[in-house]
C-alpha positions as CSV (number, residue, x, y, z in Angstrom):
1,M,-15.5,15.6,-20.2
2,R,-19.1,14.2,-18.7
3,I,-18.6,10.7,-16.9
4,E,-21.5,8.8,-15.8
5,L,-22.2,5.2,-13.6
6,R,-25.4,3.7,-13.6
7,V,-25.9,-0.5,-13.5
8,L,-26.0,-2.2,-16.5
9,Q,-30.0,-3.0,-18.1
10,H,-31.2,-5.5,-19.4
11,K,-31.8,-3.3,-22.9
12,D,-28.3,-2.9,-22.8
13,A,-26.9,-6.2,-22.5
14,A,-26.0,-6.8,-25.9
15,E,-23.5,-3.5,-26.8
16,F,-22.5,-4.7,-23.3
17,W,-21.9,-8.0,-24.2
18,K,-19.6,-6.7,-27.2
19,L,-18.1,-3.9,-26.1
20,A,-16.1,-6.3,-22.9
21,F,-16.7,-9.6,-24.5
22,S,-16.7,-9.9,-28.0
23,D,-13.0,-10.0,-28.6
24,E,-11.1,-12.6,-26.5
25,N,-7.7,-10.8,-27.7
26,A,-8.5,-8.0,-26.0
27,E,-5.9,-5.6,-24.6
28,W,-7.6,-5.3,-21.7
29,T,-7.5,-9.3,-20.9
30,K,-3.8,-8.8,-20.7
31,W,-3.7,-7.1,-17.3
32,N,-7.2,-8.0,-15.3
33,G,-6.2,-10.9,-13.7
34,P,-5.0,-12.4,-16.9
35,Y,-3.5,-15.9,-14.9
36,F,-7.0,-16.7,-14.0
37,H,-6.9,-17.5,-18.1
38,D,-10.7,-17.0,-17.7
39,K,-12.7,-17.7,-20.6
40,L,-14.8,-14.8,-22.2
41,P,-18.4,-15.8,-22.4
42,T,-19.9,-16.4,-25.7
43,K,-22.7,-14.2,-26.8
44,K,-25.2,-16.6,-25.9
45,D,-24.0,-18.1,-22.8
46,F,-23.7,-13.5,-21.6
47,L,-27.2,-13.5,-22.4
48,A,-28.5,-16.6,-21.4
49,G,-27.1,-16.3,-17.9
50,R,-24.3,-14.4,-17.1
51,A,-26.0,-11.1,-18.1
52,M,-28.7,-11.8,-16.1
53,G,-27.3,-13.1,-12.7
54,D,-24.4,-10.9,-12.6
55,Y,-24.6,-8.0,-14.1
56,I,-28.1,-6.8,-15.1
57,D,-29.1,-4.6,-12.1
58,N,-26.5,-5.2,-10.0
59,P,-25.2,-2.5,-8.1
60,L,-22.3,-3.4,-7.3
61,K,-21.3,-3.3,-10.9
62,K,-21.8,-0.6,-13.1
63,V,-21.5,0.1,-16.1
64,I,-18.8,3.5,-17.1
65,L,-20.5,6.3,-19.3
66,L,-18.3,8.4,-21.1
67,E,-20.7,11.2,-22.5
68,G,-23.5,8.5,-23.1
69,K,-21.1,6.0,-24.6
70,M,-20.8,2.5,-22.5
71,I,-16.7,2.6,-21.7
72,G,-16.7,0.1,-19.0
73,M,-17.6,-0.8,-15.6
74,V,-16.9,-0.6,-11.9
75,S,-17.0,-3.5,-9.2
76,A,-16.9,-4.1,-6.2
77,Y,-17.2,-7.4,-3.9
78,Y,-17.0,-8.5,-0.1
79,E,-13.9,-9.7,0.1
80,D,-15.2,-11.6,3.6
81,G,-18.5,-12.5,1.8
82,A,-22.1,-12.5,3.9
83,L,-20.2,-10.6,6.1
84,K,-20.1,-8.0,4.1
85,K,-17.2,-6.0,6.3
86,W,-14.5,-6.2,4.3
87,L,-14.9,-4.2,0.7
88,D,-13.0,-4.5,-2.9
89,I,-13.0,-2.6,-6.1
90,G,-12.8,-2.5,-9.4
91,I,-12.3,-1.2,-12.9
92,V,-12.2,-2.1,-16.1
93,L,-12.0,0.1,-19.1
94,Y,-12.7,-2.0,-22.1
95,D,-11.9,0.7,-25.0
96,Q,-8.4,0.9,-24.5
97,T,-9.1,4.5,-26.8
98,K,-10.0,5.4,-23.6
99,W,-6.5,4.7,-21.2
100,Q,-4.1,7.5,-20.2
101,Q,-7.2,10.2,-20.7
102,H,-8.0,10.2,-16.6
103,V,-11.1,8.7,-17.8
104,G,-10.4,6.2,-15.2
105,F,-8.9,8.0,-12.5
106,R,-12.7,10.3,-12.4
107,A,-14.2,7.0,-12.7
108,L,-12.9,5.4,-9.8
109,S,-12.9,8.5,-7.6
110,L,-17.2,8.8,-8.2
111,W,-17.0,4.7,-7.3
112,I,-15.2,5.3,-4.0
113,D,-17.6,8.4,-3.4
114,E,-20.6,6.0,-4.0
115,M,-19.3,3.1,-2.0
116,F,-18.5,5.1,1.3
117,M,-21.9,6.9,0.8
118,R,-23.6,3.4,0.6
119,T,-22.2,1.4,3.1
120,N,-20.7,2.9,6.1
121,L,-17.7,0.6,6.0
122,P,-14.2,2.5,7.3
123,H,-11.9,0.6,4.8
124,I,-12.4,0.2,1.1
125,G,-9.4,-2.0,-0.7
126,L,-8.3,-2.5,-4.5
127,T,-6.5,-5.5,-5.6
128,T,-4.0,-5.8,-8.5
129,W,-0.7,-7.0,-9.7
130,S,3.2,-5.7,-10.3
131,G,2.7,-6.1,-13.6
132,N,-0.3,-3.9,-14.1
133,Y,1.5,-0.7,-13.3
134,R,-1.3,1.6,-14.9
135,M,-3.7,0.1,-12.0
136,I,-0.5,0.6,-9.7
137,G,-0.7,4.4,-10.8
138,L,-4.0,5.0,-11.2
139,A,-3.8,3.7,-7.1
140,E,-1.6,6.3,-6.2
141,K,-2.7,8.9,-8.5
142,L,-6.3,8.5,-6.2
143,G,-3.5,8.5,-2.9
144,L,-4.7,5.1,-1.9
145,K,-2.5,3.6,-0.1
146,K,-0.1,0.0,-0.6
147,E,-1.2,-2.0,2.2
148,A,0.1,-5.2,1.3
149,E,2.4,-6.8,-1.3
150,V,2.4,-11.0,-1.3
151,R,5.2,-12.0,-2.8
152,Q,5.4,-14.3,-6.1
153,V,1.4,-15.7,-6.3
154,R,0.3,-14.5,-9.5
155,Y,2.0,-16.7,-12.0
156,Y,1.8,-15.3,-15.8
157,K,4.0,-15.6,-19.3
158,N,6.2,-18.3,-17.6
159,K,6.7,-15.5,-14.2
160,Y,5.9,-14.4,-11.0
161,W,4.0,-11.5,-9.5
162,D,3.2,-10.4,-6.9
163,S,-0.3,-9.8,-5.5
164,V,-0.7,-5.7,-3.9
165,K,-2.9,-3.8,-2.1
166,Y,-4.0,-0.8,-1.8
167,G,-6.6,0.8,0.4
168,T,-8.3,4.4,1.8
169,L,-9.6,4.5,4.8
170,R,-13.5,6.3,4.8
171,A,-11.1,9.9,6.8
172,E,-8.2,9.6,4.4
173,W,-10.5,10.1,1.6
174,E,-12.3,12.8,2.9
175,N,-9.4,13.9,3.8
176,T,-7.6,13.6,0.1
177,K,-11.3,14.9,-1.8
178,A,-11.0,18.2,0.1
179,G,-7.3,18.7,-0.5
180,T,-6.1,18.3,2.7
181,N,-4.2,15.3,1.8
């Protein structure tokens, strides 16, 4: 299974929109921060605006390619904005037929490696919610430590859920990668 991460190029924008945003009821939307009730962009809006600013050639957002086919995206953002000392990462596999096949594990592992190589930061984090059991399982399988649980702050489907934060230190990640942790 060959997994690659690369920046989204202008020529990929329409294909990416179709994969990610063409189905407003896609399964991924029920797991990736559904409590925000974000509206998916129309193709016209995406190609005219958001694609150019947020996605195209953005080194903090890369598409996941499985055997050369686009299936998802990894991302990173700075929790502390311009200070750039607190980095959180994320992943979405838009193609749900690729779920439960270790693709997310491999892609997010590559992404953490890249983020540690590109920065001198001692910590990388990942935030999810207590209802996203797949993301929690992925974080734990990667060896990330549960660092915080903010109770009952995410409201979805008439219920409060916890915000859950995971993270790894550079030294921990290197030990995990070396098989000593």
